[in-house]
OpenMM code with the backbone's topology and positions (N, CA, C; nanometers):
from openmm import Vec3, app, unit

residues = "ALA ASP ALA GLY ALA ALA CYS LEU ARG LEU GLY GLY GLN GLN TRP ILE CYS LYS ALA GLN VAL HIS ALA GLY GLY ARG GLY LYS ALA GLY GLY VAL VAL ARG VAL GLN SER PRO GLU GLU ALA GLN ALA GLN ALA GLU ARG LEU LEU GLY SER ARG LEU VAL THR ARG GLN SER GLY PRO GLY GLY LEU PRO VAL GLY THR LEU LEU ILE GLU GLU PRO THR ALA ILE ALA GLN GLU LEU TYR LEU SER ALA LEU VAL ASP ARG GLU THR ARG GLN VAL LEU PHE MET ALA SER PRO ALA GLY GLY MET ASP ILE GLU ALA VAL ALA ALA ALA THR PRO GLU GLN ILE LEU LEU ILE HIS VAL HIS PRO ALA ALA GLY LEU GLN PRO PHE HIS ALA ARG ARG LEU GLY PHE GLY LEU GLY LEU THR GLY ASP GLN ILE LYS ALA LEU GLY GLY LEU LEU ASN GLY ILE TYR ARG LEU PHE LEU ALA THR ASP ALA SER LEU VAL GLU VAL ASN PRO LEU VAL VAL THR ALA ALA GLY GLY LEU ILE ALA LEU ASP ALA LYS ILE ASN".split()
positions = [
    Vec3(0.0857, -0.1170, 0.0049),
    Vec3(-0.0068, -0.0008, -0.0024),
    Vec3(0.0881, 0.1267, 0.0019),
    Vec3(0.2071, 0.1217, 0.0638),
    Vec3(0.2918, 0.2282, 0.0739),
    Vec3(0.3377, 0.2780, -0.0734),
    Vec3(0.3600, 0.1775, -0.1632),
    Vec3(0.3958, 0.2098, -0.2899),
    Vec3(0.2966, 0.2870, -0.3709),
    Vec3(0.1732, 0.2498, -0.3570),
    Vec3(0.0623, 0.3229, -0.4229),
    Vec3(0.0478, 0.4614, -0.3608),
    Vec3(0.0625, 0.4660, -0.2250),
    Vec3(0.0490, 0.6069, -0.1680),
    Vec3(0.1669, 0.6940, -0.2140),
    Vec3(0.2915, 0.6357, -0.2347),
    Vec3(0.4022, 0.7168, -0.2928),
    Vec3(0.3744, 0.7685, -0.4095),
    Vec3(0.3054, 0.6903, -0.5059),
    Vec3(0.2751, 0.7411, -0.6386),
    Vec3(0.1672, 0.8564, -0.6250),
    Vec3(0.0796, 0.8460, -0.5365),
    Vec3(-0.0239, 0.9565, -0.5243),
    Vec3(0.0488, 1.0782, -0.4592),
    Vec3(0.1404, 1.0713, -0.3863),
    Vec3(0.2103, 1.1835, -0.3258),
    Vec3(0.3067, 1.2576, -0.4316),
    Vec3(0.3652, 1.1696, -0.5234),
    Vec3(0.4454, 1.2209, -0.6296),
    Vec3(0.3556, 1.2941, -0.7381),
    Vec3(0.2340, 1.2453, -0.7643),
    Vec3(0.1562, 1.2826, -0.8667),
    Vec3(0.2072, 1.2366, -0.9971),
    Vec3(0.1413, 1.2647, -1.1084),
    Vec3(0.1707, 1.2341, -1.2365),
    Vec3(0.1004, 1.1096, -1.2903),
    Vec3(0.1393, 1.0538, -1.4004),
    Vec3(0.0677, 0.9307, -1.4591),
    Vec3(0.1543, 0.8190, -1.4739),
    Vec3(0.2824, 0.8273, -1.4449),
    Vec3(0.3714, 0.7053, -1.4544),
    Vec3(0.4714, 0.7105, -1.3403),
    Vec3(0.5113, 0.6041, -1.2976),
    Vec3(0.6207, 0.6016, -1.1925),
    Vec3(0.7209, 0.4824, -1.2048),
    Vec3(0.8349, 0.4853, -1.1629),
    Vec3(0.9404, 0.3801, -1.1700),
    Vec3(0.9348, 0.3151, -1.0272),
    Vec3(0.9317, 0.1842, -1.0217),
    Vec3(0.9633, 0.1124, -0.9073),
    Vec3(1.0906, 0.0313, -0.9071),
    Vec3(1.1758, 0.0762, -0.8167),
    Vec3(1.3163, 0.0113, -0.8270),
    Vec3(1.3464, -0.0521, -0.6966),
    Vec3(1.3792, -0.1912, -0.7145),
    Vec3(1.4362, -0.2763, -0.6079),
    Vec3(1.5544, -0.2089, -0.5512),
    Vec3(1.5767, -0.1909, -0.4341),
    Vec3(1.6993, -0.1510, -0.3792),
    Vec3(1.7856, -0.2470, -0.3263),
    Vec3(1.8590, -0.3171, -0.4207),
    Vec3(1.9612, -0.4178, -0.3785),
    Vec3(2.1036, -0.3557, -0.4361),
    Vec3(2.2046, -0.4199, -0.3708),
    Vec3(2.3411, -0.3795, -0.4029),
    Vec3(2.3925, -0.4625, -0.5199),
    Vec3(2.3478, -0.4381, -0.6409),
    Vec3(2.3745, -0.5178, -0.7482),
    Vec3(2.3352, -0.4404, -0.8698),
    Vec3(2.4287, -0.4503, -0.9844),
    Vec3(2.3887, -0.3968, -1.1127),
    Vec3(2.3005, -0.5000, -1.1913),
    Vec3(2.2400, -0.4463, -1.2993),
    Vec3(2.1727, -0.5297, -1.3795),
    Vec3(2.0233, -0.5489, -1.3213),
    Vec3(1.9671, -0.4724, -1.2291),
    Vec3(1.8491, -0.4812, -1.1776),
    Vec3(1.7303, -0.4622, -1.2775),
    Vec3(1.7514, -0.3923, -1.3686),
    Vec3(1.6511, -0.3639, -1.4791),
    Vec3(1.6220, -0.4889, -1.5682),
    Vec3(1.7329, -0.5538, -1.6097),
    Vec3(1.7358, -0.6756, -1.6821),
    Vec3(1.6707, -0.7846, -1.5983),
    Vec3(1.6821, -0.7820, -1.4689),
    Vec3(1.6362, -0.8937, -1.3830),
    Vec3(1.5015, -0.8638, -1.3280),
    Vec3(1.4312, -0.7590, -1.3819),
    Vec3(1.2888, -0.7440, -1.3406),
    Vec3(1.2742, -0.6530, -1.2131),
    Vec3(1.3934, -0.6014, -1.1792),
    Vec3(1.3845, -0.5175, -1.0411),
    Vec3(1.3517, -0.3771, -1.0597),
    Vec3(1.3417, -0.3229, -1.1856),
    Vec3(1.3215, -0.1915, -1.2148),
    Vec3(1.1878, -0.1898, -1.3171),
    Vec3(1.0880, -0.1430, -1.2680),
    Vec3(0.9677, -0.1475, -1.3497),
    Vec3(0.8863, -0.0269, -1.3543),
    Vec3(0.8418, 0.0075, -1.4878),
    Vec3(0.7567, 0.1341, -1.5057),
    Vec3(0.6240, 0.0903, -1.4820),
    Vec3(0.5446, 0.1660, -1.3957),
    Vec3(0.4038, 0.1344, -1.3677),
    Vec3(0.3183, 0.2506, -1.4177),
    Vec3(0.1954, 0.2218, -1.4404),
    Vec3(0.0904, 0.3276, -1.4908),
    Vec3(-0.0235, 0.3656, -1.3874),
    Vec3(-0.0117, 0.3057, -1.2741),
    Vec3(-0.1225, 0.3414, -1.1666),
    Vec3(-0.0795, 0.2954, -1.0472),
    Vec3(-0.1113, 0.3547, -0.9425),
    Vec3(-0.0889, 0.3275, -0.8040),
    Vec3(-0.1086, 0.1688, -0.7592),
    Vec3(-0.2183, 0.1233, -0.8176),
    Vec3(-0.2505, -0.0142, -0.8075),
    Vec3(-0.1531, -0.1067, -0.8608),
    Vec3(-0.0973, -0.0704, -0.9784),
    Vec3(0.0052, -0.1456, -1.0462),
    Vec3(0.1347, -0.1370, -0.9652),
    Vec3(0.1639, -0.0129, -0.9067),
    Vec3(0.2783, -0.0025, -0.8130),
    Vec3(0.2766, -0.0965, -0.7053),
    Vec3(0.1552, -0.1019, -0.6376),
    Vec3(0.1289, -0.1918, -0.5232),
    Vec3(0.1522, -0.3398, -0.5624),
    Vec3(0.1000, -0.3769, -0.6750),
    Vec3(0.1197, -0.5134, -0.7231),
    Vec3(0.2677, -0.5450, -0.7338),
    Vec3(0.3436, -0.4420, -0.8032),
    Vec3(0.4895, -0.4716, -0.8159),
    Vec3(0.5464, -0.4803, -0.6956),
    Vec3(0.5156, -0.3971, -0.5802),
    Vec3(0.5704, -0.3974, -0.4667),
    Vec3(0.5601, -0.5307, -0.3949),
    Vec3(0.4276, -0.5887, -0.4033),
    Vec3(0.4034, -0.7137, -0.3601),
    Vec3(0.4936, -0.8221, -0.4140),
    Vec3(0.5076, -0.8093, -0.5457),
    Vec3(0.5905, -0.9082, -0.6174),
    Vec3(0.7355, -0.8963, -0.5726),
    Vec3(0.7873, -0.7754, -0.5591),
    Vec3(0.9333, -0.7549, -0.5387),
    Vec3(0.9668, -0.7757, -0.3837),
    Vec3(0.8987, -0.7113, -0.3020),
    Vec3(0.9392, -0.7044, -0.1604),
    Vec3(0.9426, -0.8523, -0.1008),
    Vec3(1.0349, -0.8916, -0.0392),
    Vec3(1.0512, -1.0203, 0.0049),
    Vec3(1.0984, -1.1230, -0.0912),
    Vec3(1.1228, -1.0887, -0.1996),
    Vec3(1.1712, -1.1850, -0.3160),
    Vec3(1.3263, -1.1727, -0.3103),
    Vec3(1.3830, -1.2557, -0.3966),
    Vec3(1.5337, -1.2452, -0.4021),
    Vec3(1.5500, -1.2105, -0.5507),
    Vec3(1.6262, -1.0988, -0.5847),
    Vec3(1.6489, -1.0486, -0.7022),
    Vec3(1.7873, -1.1115, -0.7637),
    Vec3(1.7868, -1.1859, -0.8643),
    Vec3(1.8997, -1.2539, -0.9274),
    Vec3(1.9549, -1.1765, -1.0381),
    Vec3(2.0716, -1.1197, -1.0253),
    Vec3(2.1406, -1.0419, -1.1425),
    Vec3(2.2658, -1.1056, -1.1745),
    Vec3(2.3341, -1.0550, -1.2795),
    Vec3(2.4627, -1.1105, -1.3140),
    Vec3(2.5706, -1.0699, -1.1983),
    Vec3(2.5341, -0.9885, -1.1168),
    Vec3(2.6176, -0.9352, -0.9944),
    Vec3(2.5972, -1.0000, -0.8720),
    Vec3(2.4659, -1.0553, -0.8663),
    Vec3(2.4248, -1.1002, -0.7272),
    Vec3(2.4691, -1.2453, -0.6945),
    Vec3(2.5052, -1.3271, -0.8025),
    Vec3(2.5092, -1.4656, -0.7755),
    Vec3(2.3879, -1.5395, -0.7812),
    Vec3(2.3854, -1.6749, -0.8003),
    Vec3(2.2773, -1.7432, -0.8339),
    Vec3(2.1797, -1.7427, -0.7221),
    Vec3(2.2032, -1.7162, -0.5899),
    Vec3(2.1059, -1.7152, -0.4880),
    Vec3(2.0308, -1.5773, -0.4858),
    Vec3(2.0895, -1.4781, -0.5617),
    Vec3(2.0157, -1.3470, -0.5521),
    Vec3(2.0341, -1.2600, -0.4254),
    Vec3(1.9755, -1.1451, -0.4240),
    Vec3(1.9796, -1.0695, -0.3071),
    Vec3(1.8241, -1.0273, -0.2578),
    Vec3(1.8125, -1.0277, -0.1310),
    Vec3(1.6743, -1.0024, -0.0893),
    Vec3(1.6283, -0.8557, -0.1113),
    Vec3(1.5198, -0.8362, -0.1409),
    Vec3(1.4601, -0.7093, -0.1755),
    Vec3(1.3728, -0.6662, -0.0503),
    Vec3(1.4261, -0.5777, 0.0199),
    Vec3(1.3636, -0.5271, 0.1459),
    Vec3(1.3093, -0.3918, 0.1325),
    Vec3(1.3526, -0.3182, 0.0397),
    Vec3(1.3201, -0.1870, 0.0082),
    Vec3(1.2956, -0.1367, -0.1457),
    Vec3(1.2018, -0.0602, -0.1637),
    Vec3(1.1752, -0.0041, -0.2996),
    Vec3(1.1911, 0.1432, -0.3065),
    Vec3(1.2364, 0.1802, -0.4184),
    Vec3(1.2236, 0.3379, -0.4436),
    Vec3(1.1219, 0.3505, -0.5539),
    Vec3(1.0248, 0.4423, -0.5157),
    Vec3(0.9330, 0.4803, -0.6113),
    Vec3(0.9621, 0.6378, -0.6581),
    Vec3(0.9839, 0.6519, -0.7874),
    Vec3(1.0202, 0.7760, -0.8469),
    Vec3(0.9382, 0.8018, -0.9778),
    Vec3(0.9432, 0.9402, -1.0044),
    Vec3(0.9017, 0.9798, -1.1189),
    Vec3(0.9820, 0.9430, -1.2409),
    Vec3(0.9274, 0.9150, -1.3645),
    Vec3(1.0180, 0.8837, -1.4741),
    Vec3(1.1073, 1.0035, -1.5164),
    Vec3(1.2097, 0.9813, -1.5745),
    Vec3(1.2994, 1.1068, -1.6324),
    Vec3(1.3040, 1.0931, -1.7853),
    Vec3(1.2700, 1.2035, -1.8455),
    Vec3(1.2721, 1.2094, -1.9809),
    Vec3(1.4218, 1.2134, -2.0298),
    Vec3(1.4735, 1.0958, -2.0652),
    Vec3(1.6186, 1.0784, -2.1011),
    Vec3(1.6461, 1.0977, -2.2373),
    Vec3(1.7342, 1.1906, -2.2717),
    Vec3(1.7937, 1.1944, -2.4135),
    Vec3(1.9154, 1.1146, -2.4317),
    Vec3(1.9918, 1.1007, -2.3329),
    Vec3(2.1119, 1.0083, -2.3531),
    Vec3(2.1558, 0.9624, -2.2161),
    Vec3(2.2052, 0.8392, -2.2050),
    Vec3(2.2459, 0.7781, -2.0972),
    Vec3(2.4089, 0.7654, -2.0970),
    Vec3(2.4800, 0.8085, -2.0005),
    Vec3(2.6180, 0.8119, -1.9817),
    Vec3(2.6556, 0.7282, -1.8654),
    Vec3(2.7848, 0.7094, -1.8505),
    Vec3(2.8351, 0.6362, -1.7474),
    Vec3(2.9466, 0.7136, -1.6717),
    Vec3(2.9491, 0.7180, -1.5402),
    Vec3(3.0596, 0.7828, -1.4684),
    Vec3(3.0908, 0.7111, -1.3402),
    Vec3(3.2112, 0.6869, -1.3112),
    Vec3(3.2570, 0.6360, -1.1929),
    Vec3(3.3866, 0.6894, -1.1323),
    Vec3(3.4078, 0.6744, -1.0048),
    Vec3(3.5432, 0.6902, -0.9428),
    Vec3(3.5784, 0.5728, -0.8825),
    Vec3(3.7083, 0.5330, -0.8973),
    Vec3(3.7577, 0.4212, -0.8216),
    Vec3(3.9078, 0.4442, -0.7911),
    Vec3(3.9567, 0.3415, -0.7159),
    Vec3(4.1000, 0.3526, -0.6800),
    Vec3(4.1751, 0.2637, -0.8021),
    Vec3(4.2647, 0.3534, -0.8648),
    Vec3(4.3567, 0.2711, -0.9577),
    Vec3(4.4814, 0.2367, -0.8658),
    Vec3(4.4828, 0.1119, -0.8339),
    Vec3(4.5962, 0.0539, -0.7364),
    Vec3(4.7272, 0.0717, -0.8051),
    Vec3(4.7442, 0.0458, -0.9340),
    Vec3(4.8694, 0.0712, -1.0027),
    Vec3(4.9366, 0.2046, -0.9875),
    Vec3(4.8515, 0.3148, -0.9961),
    Vec3(4.9100, 0.4491, -0.9943),
    Vec3(4.8822, 0.5126, -0.8588),
    Vec3(4.8075, 0.4442, -0.7833),
    Vec3(4.7761, 0.4918, -0.6446),
    Vec3(4.6972, 0.6261, -0.6548),
    Vec3(4.6152, 0.6393, -0.7418),
    Vec3(4.5406, 0.7582, -0.7640),
    Vec3(4.3902, 0.7190, -0.7823),
    Vec3(4.3078, 0.8336, -0.7609),
    Vec3(4.1746, 0.8173, -0.7966),
    Vec3(4.1500, 0.8099, -0.9470),
    Vec3(4.0757, 0.7341, -1.0035),
    Vec3(4.0542, 0.7237, -1.1460),
    Vec3(3.9110, 0.7595, -1.1656),
    Vec3(3.8785, 0.8472, -1.2521),
    Vec3(3.7422, 0.8729, -1.3007),
    Vec3(3.7325, 0.8060, -1.4360),
    Vec3(3.6394, 0.7299, -1.4391),
    Vec3(3.5970, 0.6514, -1.5635),
    Vec3(3.4644, 0.7038, -1.6087),
    Vec3(3.4571, 0.7349, -1.7442),
    Vec3(3.3315, 0.7809, -1.8106),
    Vec3(3.3185, 0.7201, -1.9419),
    Vec3(3.1860, 0.7237, -1.9891),
    Vec3(3.1600, 0.6785, -2.1164),
    Vec3(3.0323, 0.7335, -2.1676),
    Vec3(3.0470, 0.7775, -2.3124),
    Vec3(2.9138, 0.8222, -2.3763),
    Vec3(2.8109, 0.7142, -2.3933),
    Vec3(2.8614, 0.5880, -2.3772),
    Vec3(2.7718, 0.4617, -2.4032),
    Vec3(2.7364, 0.4074, -2.2718),
    Vec3(2.6818, 0.4909, -2.1879),
    Vec3(2.6358, 0.4387, -2.0549),
    Vec3(2.5094, 0.3611, -2.0500),
    Vec3(2.4667, 0.3281, -1.9366),
    Vec3(2.3441, 0.2544, -1.9171),
    Vec3(2.3790, 0.1201, -1.8467),
    Vec3(2.2957, 0.0155, -1.8807),
    Vec3(2.3122, -0.1011, -1.8048),
    Vec3(2.4288, -0.1950, -1.8226),
    Vec3(2.5045, -0.1833, -1.9457),
    Vec3(2.5997, -0.2791, -1.9814),
    Vec3(2.7340, -0.2164, -2.0070),
    Vec3(2.7863, -0.1493, -1.9038),
    Vec3(2.9185, -0.0823, -1.9204),
    Vec3(3.0209, -0.1834, -1.9361),
    Vec3(3.0114, -0.2998, -1.8766),
    Vec3(3.1216, -0.4019, -1.8814),
    Vec3(3.1333, -0.4507, -2.0386),
    Vec3(3.0154, -0.4587, -2.1035),
    Vec3(3.0088, -0.5084, -2.2319),
    Vec3(3.0788, -0.3906, -2.3346),
    Vec3(3.0483, -0.2635, -2.2924),
    Vec3(3.1035, -0.1554, -2.3737),
    Vec3(3.2538, -0.1672, -2.3597),
    Vec3(3.3039, -0.1733, -2.2350),
    Vec3(3.4498, -0.1762, -2.2154),
    Vec3(3.5095, -0.3024, -2.2892),
    Vec3(3.4432, -0.4175, -2.3074),
    Vec3(3.5021, -0.5231, -2.3696),
    Vec3(3.4999, -0.5030, -2.5376),
    Vec3(3.3836, -0.4628, -2.5687),
    Vec3(3.3622, -0.4452, -2.7112),
    Vec3(3.4178, -0.3279, -2.7863),
    Vec3(3.4230, -0.2035, -2.7117),
    Vec3(3.4627, -0.0784, -2.7651),
    Vec3(3.5378, 0.0053, -2.6613),
    Vec3(3.6532, -0.0446, -2.6266),
    Vec3(3.7278, 0.0246, -2.5160),
    Vec3(3.7585, 0.1667, -2.5506),
    Vec3(3.7608, 0.2047, -2.6672),
    Vec3(3.7807, 0.3462, -2.7161),
    Vec3(3.6718, 0.4445, -2.6584),
    Vec3(3.5485, 0.3820, -2.6259),
    Vec3(3.4467, 0.4704, -2.5735),
    Vec3(3.4675, 0.4809, -2.4261),
    Vec3(3.5679, 0.4366, -2.3542),
    Vec3(3.5862, 0.4585, -2.2163),
    Vec3(3.7017, 0.5625, -2.1912),
    Vec3(3.6528, 0.6602, -2.1247),
    Vec3(3.7422, 0.7806, -2.0945),
    Vec3(3.8035, 0.7612, -1.9494),
    Vec3(3.9324, 0.7938, -1.9408),
    Vec3(3.9849, 0.7845, -1.8059),
    Vec3(4.0625, 0.9089, -1.7761),
    Vec3(4.0502, 0.9523, -1.6510),
    Vec3(4.1159, 1.0675, -1.5938),
    Vec3(4.1746, 1.0286, -1.4516),
    Vec3(4.2911, 1.0372, -1.4440),
    Vec3(4.3655, 1.0133, -1.3102),
    Vec3(4.3777, 1.1396, -1.2289),
    Vec3(4.3491, 1.1424, -1.1025),
    Vec3(4.3554, 1.2561, -1.0232),
    Vec3(4.4612, 1.2502, -0.9232),
    Vec3(4.5720, 1.3156, -0.9402),
    Vec3(4.6914, 1.3043, -0.8510),
    Vec3(4.6502, 1.3501, -0.7015),
    Vec3(4.6898, 1.2762, -0.6114),
    Vec3(4.6466, 1.3181, -0.4679),
    Vec3(4.6936, 1.4423, -0.4220),
    Vec3(4.8153, 1.4877, -0.4578),
    Vec3(4.8734, 1.6102, -0.4225),
    Vec3(4.8006, 1.7335, -0.4862),
    Vec3(4.7599, 1.7125, -0.6128),
    Vec3(4.6942, 1.8242, -0.6811),
    Vec3(4.5303, 1.8288, -0.6588),
    Vec3(4.4814, 1.7081, -0.6427),
    Vec3(4.3329, 1.6978, -0.6257),
    Vec3(4.2652, 1.7198, -0.7648),
    Vec3(4.1381, 1.7153, -0.7715),
    Vec3(4.0432, 1.7396, -0.8795),
    Vec3(4.0684, 1.8822, -0.9293),
    Vec3(4.0916, 1.8919, -1.0602),
    Vec3(4.1069, 2.0157, -1.1133),
    Vec3(3.9851, 2.0506, -1.2244),
    Vec3(3.9726, 2.1816, -1.2482),
    Vec3(3.8647, 2.2127, -1.3549),
    Vec3(3.8932, 2.1506, -1.4967),
    Vec3(4.0186, 2.1281, -1.5324),
    Vec3(4.0484, 2.0646, -1.6704),
    Vec3(4.0061, 1.9295, -1.6554),
    Vec3(4.0010, 1.8620, -1.5558),
    Vec3(3.9322, 1.7205, -1.5461),
    Vec3(3.8093, 1.7199, -1.6007),
    Vec3(3.7214, 1.8150, -1.5451),
    Vec3(3.5787, 1.8243, -1.5895),
    Vec3(3.5665, 1.8540, -1.7455),
    Vec3(3.6459, 1.9385, -1.7754),
    Vec3(3.6346, 1.9762, -1.9243),
    Vec3(3.6726, 1.8685, -2.0080),
    Vec3(3.7887, 1.7889, -1.9837),
    Vec3(3.8265, 1.6783, -2.0601),
    Vec3(3.7176, 1.5757, -2.0742),
    Vec3(3.6659, 1.5349, -1.9455),
    Vec3(3.5586, 1.4498, -1.9504),
    Vec3(3.4360, 1.4801, -2.0097),
    Vec3(3.3967, 1.6072, -1.9923),
    Vec3(3.2835, 1.6748, -2.0538),
    Vec3(3.2803, 1.6719, -2.2127),
    Vec3(3.3968, 1.7145, -2.2674),
    Vec3(3.4172, 1.7165, -2.4085),
    Vec3(3.4059, 1.5790, -2.4619),
    Vec3(3.4691, 1.4800, -2.4005),
    Vec3(3.4833, 1.3436, -2.4453),
    Vec3(3.3413, 1.2688, -2.4427),
    Vec3(3.2538, 1.3304, -2.3504),
    Vec3(3.1103, 1.2785, -2.3329),
    Vec3(3.0204, 1.3564, -2.4445),
    Vec3(3.0731, 1.4439, -2.5010),
    Vec3(2.9821, 1.5213, -2.5948),
    Vec3(2.9038, 1.6231, -2.5280),
    Vec3(2.9358, 1.6649, -2.4068),
    Vec3(2.8645, 1.7670, -2.3368),
    Vec3(2.9135, 1.9055, -2.3828),
    Vec3(2.8211, 2.0075, -2.3492),
    Vec3(2.8479, 2.1377, -2.3848),
    Vec3(2.8155, 2.2432, -2.2737),
    Vec3(2.8822, 2.3600, -2.2681),
    Vec3(2.8449, 2.4663, -2.1857),
    Vec3(2.8081, 2.4421, -2.0449),
    Vec3(2.6815, 2.4634, -2.0208),
    Vec3(2.6272, 2.4359, -1.8764),
    Vec3(2.6275, 2.2937, -1.8383),
    Vec3(2.6234, 2.2087, -1.9427),
    Vec3(2.6379, 2.0558, -1.9005),
    Vec3(2.7703, 2.0321, -1.8331),
    Vec3(2.8778, 2.0857, -1.9000),
    Vec3(2.9982, 2.0664, -1.8527),
    Vec3(3.0315, 2.1384, -1.7053),
    Vec3(2.9626, 2.2402, -1.6851),
    Vec3(2.9658, 2.3091, -1.5570),
    Vec3(2.8982, 2.2237, -1.4606),
    Vec3(2.7902, 2.1566, -1.4864),
    Vec3(2.7147, 2.0685, -1.4116),
    Vec3(2.7938, 1.9377, -1.3823),
    Vec3(2.8618, 1.8970, -1.4768),
    Vec3(2.9568, 1.7752, -1.4627),
    Vec3(3.0645, 1.8052, -1.3628),
    Vec3(3.1202, 1.9384, -1.3740),
    Vec3(3.2183, 1.9663, -1.2735),
    Vec3(3.1756, 1.9696, -1.1351),
    Vec3(3.0555, 2.0299, -1.1088),
    Vec3(2.9911, 2.0077, -0.9659),
    Vec3(2.9645, 1.8738, -0.9251),
    Vec3(2.9331, 1.7910, -1.0160),
    Vec3(2.9067, 1.6553, -0.9813),
    Vec3(3.0434, 1.5685, -0.9597),
    Vec3(3.1520, 1.5943, -1.0305),
    Vec3(3.2655, 1.5368, -1.0113),
    Vec3(3.3332, 1.5888, -0.8858),
    Vec3(3.3139, 1.7050, -0.8457),
    Vec3(3.3677, 1.7619, -0.7093),
    Vec3(3.2871, 1.6919, -0.5994),
    Vec3(3.1657, 1.6780, -0.6114),
    Vec3(3.0879, 1.5985, -0.5130),
    Vec3(3.1223, 1.4543, -0.4864),
    Vec3(3.1463, 1.4018, -0.6091),
    Vec3(3.1873, 1.2538, -0.6048),
    Vec3(3.3343, 1.2443, -0.5404),
    Vec3(3.4063, 1.3277, -0.5828),
    Vec3(3.5484, 1.3260, -0.5398),
    Vec3(3.5568, 1.3489, -0.3844),
    Vec3(3.4800, 1.4389, -0.3312),
    Vec3(3.4816, 1.4636, -0.1860),
    Vec3(3.4154, 1.3594, -0.1151),
    Vec3(3.2991, 1.2928, -0.1753),
    Vec3(3.2423, 1.1773, -0.1130),
    Vec3(3.3410, 1.0601, -0.1076),
    Vec3(3.4051, 1.0327, -0.2237),
    Vec3(3.5102, 0.9254, -0.2436),
    Vec3(3.6169, 0.9373, -0.1217),
    Vec3(3.6678, 1.0500, -0.1058),
    Vec3(3.7756, 1.0737, -0.0077),
    Vec3(3.7231, 1.0623, 0.1463),
    Vec3(3.5958, 1.1282, 0.1546),
    Vec3(3.5511, 1.1334, 0.2980),
    Vec3(3.5032, 0.9958, 0.3396),
    Vec3(3.4671, 0.9071, 0.2540),
    Vec3(3.4137, 0.7749, 0.3050),
    Vec3(3.5146, 0.6626, 0.2802),
    Vec3(3.6327, 0.7077, 0.2338),
    Vec3(3.7288, 0.6027, 0.1933),
    Vec3(3.6784, 0.4992, 0.1083),
    Vec3(3.6057, 0.5421, 0.0020),
    Vec3(3.5386, 0.4482, -0.0811),
    Vec3(3.6354, 0.3809, -0.1841),
    Vec3(3.5883, 0.2702, -0.2245),
    Vec3(3.6664, 0.1978, -0.3281),
    Vec3(3.5965, 0.2137, -0.4649),
    Vec3(3.4671, 0.2545, -0.4814),
    Vec3(3.3850, 0.2849, -0.5881),
    Vec3(3.2870, 0.3822, -0.5657),
    Vec3(3.2575, 0.4657, -0.6475),
    Vec3(3.1362, 0.5495, -0.6515),
    Vec3(3.0905, 0.5482, -0.8012),
    Vec3(2.9798, 0.4853, -0.8325),
    Vec3(2.9490, 0.4653, -0.9704),
    Vec3(2.8095, 0.5266, -0.9856),
    Vec3(2.8051, 0.6213, -1.0959),
    Vec3(2.6678, 0.6762, -1.1351),
    Vec3(2.6378, 0.6003, -1.2684),
    Vec3(2.5292, 0.5298, -1.2627),
    Vec3(2.4933, 0.4662, -1.3893),
    Vec3(2.3518, 0.4327, -1.3906),
    Vec3(2.2633, 0.5132, -1.4658),
    Vec3(2.3278, 0.6083, -1.5716),
    Vec3(2.3306, 0.7460, -1.5174),
    Vec3(2.4249, 0.8257, -1.5600),
    Vec3(2.4155, 0.9636, -1.5613),
    Vec3(2.3466, 0.9959, -1.6813),
    Vec3(2.2410, 1.0806, -1.6769),
    Vec3(2.1559, 1.1175, -1.7987),
    Vec3(2.1584, 1.2591, -1.8307),
    Vec3(2.1638, 1.2818, -1.9617),
    Vec3(2.1275, 1.4039, -2.0133),
    Vec3(1.9769, 1.3978, -2.0418),
    Vec3(1.9066, 1.4867, -1.9789),
    Vec3(1.7639, 1.5040, -1.9848),
    Vec3(1.7108, 1.5476, -2.1247),
    Vec3(1.5861, 1.5369, -2.1621),
    Vec3(1.5412, 1.5911, -2.2735),
    Vec3(1.5489, 1.7532, -2.2735),
    Vec3(1.5433, 1.7955, -2.1581),
    Vec3(1.5569, 1.9527, -2.1498),
    Vec3(1.7058, 1.9941, -2.1371),
    Vec3(1.7896, 1.8919, -2.1466),
    Vec3(1.9344, 1.9369, -2.1587),
    Vec3(2.0197, 1.9333, -2.0279),
    Vec3(1.9422, 1.9028, -1.9162),
    Vec3(2.0084, 1.8889, -1.7824),
    Vec3(2.0943, 1.7642, -1.7603),
    Vec3(2.1637, 1.7568, -1.6526),
    Vec3(2.2340, 1.6467, -1.6237),
    Vec3(2.1892, 1.5844, -1.4806),
    Vec3(2.1534, 1.4485, -1.4862),
    Vec3(2.1114, 1.4059, -1.3663),
    Vec3(2.1779, 1.2737, -1.3263),
    Vec3(2.2193, 1.2463, -1.2056),
    Vec3(2.2610, 1.1181, -1.1610),
    Vec3(2.1433, 1.0322, -1.1215),
    Vec3(2.0991, 0.9497, -1.2169),
    Vec3(1.9841, 0.8796, -1.2059),
    Vec3(1.9843, 0.7666, -1.1137),
    Vec3(2.1027, 0.6979, -1.0950),
    Vec3(2.1272, 0.5935, -1.0166),
    Vec3(2.2669, 0.5783, -0.9761),
    Vec3(2.2853, 0.5268, -0.8603),
    Vec3(2.4412, 0.5202, -0.8095),
    Vec3(2.4564, 0.4066, -0.7270),
    Vec3(2.5912, 0.3593, -0.7126),
    Vec3(2.6322, 0.2631, -0.6238),
    Vec3(2.7739, 0.3045, -0.5573),
    Vec3(2.7707, 0.2812, -0.4359),
    Vec3(2.8890, 0.3135, -0.3614),
    Vec3(2.9338, 0.1917, -0.2720),
    Vec3(3.0708, 0.1642, -0.2901),
    Vec3(3.1418, 0.0610, -0.2173),
    Vec3(3.2414, 0.1372, -0.1182),
] * unit.nanometer
topology = app.Topology()
chain = topology.addChain("A")
for resn in residues:
    res = topology.addResidue(resn, chain)
    for name in ("N", "CA", "C"):
        topology.addAtom(name, app.Element.getBySymbol(name[0]), res)
């Protein structure tokens, strides 16, 4: 019933029900569903809550679904990929981005590695404005989008250091139909 009530609070005609488990590939596994009514949201919540979601990252036993996120759909013009991780070889934070974002970034890396952009951040210098420009241009962003990307990169970098993270992954990072930039989903280790 809470899922249907969340739809009513948000308003609108459609919503997205997302199983909150720590694994990628939730959409392909049936854990991310577009619904057309509060009743359909409630039915999906009943199906998902208490179930085990099996994805390519969860293992064959799956992960238990104990929480759902109900949100409004986003008008997506383009899906991008962005992450920060530790590059153990260089001992630096590595930002990885791709204009071919979405659910299968591993397949993109294997099939078209030239679509993966890499930026190393030296610990003594920290994140610099040119990092955002380089990634932004590589992603095909312009003007205000690159400025927004700079703010997002700064936030991710601060979060990464403050939490001693090994991974902060935004997938997908989307360019909206209106031209804005939104971190639509994320995972933090």
